[in-house]
C-alpha positions, 0 to 999 in steps of 0.5 A, spaced: 984 777 150 988 772 148 988 765 144 992 762 151 986 765 156 980 763 151 983 755 150 984 755 157 977 757 159 974 753 155 978 746 157 976 749 164 968 749 162 969 742 158 972 739 164 966 742 168 962 739 163 964 732 164 966 732 172 959 734 174 955 729 172 959 725 175 959 727 181 951 727 180 951 720 179 956 718 185 951 722 189 944 719 188 948 711 187 951 713 195 945 715 197 941 709 195 946 704 198 945 709 204 938 707 204 939 700 202 943 699 209 938 702 212 934 697 209 938 691 210 939 694 219 931 693 219 932 685 217 937 683 221 934 687 226 928 683 226 932 676 224 936 677 231 929 679 234 926 672 231 932 668 234 931 670 240 925 669 241 927 661 237 932 660 242 928 664 248 935 666 251 935 674 254 939 678 250 945 681 255 943 689 259 946 695 255 953 696 258 
């Protein structure tokens, strides 16, 4: 094997060692955001229900 090929393979391994953990962390953060958005939707729906009950207003029928 030539030295150039060894350098290319070594650079590819080094790049993979840097990129892959970053991708894992990004995916974990995005999963956390999805979970937080779901929790926020539930809280907003609860508040909307409370406001509808407070004003005694019925929601429009679904279209």
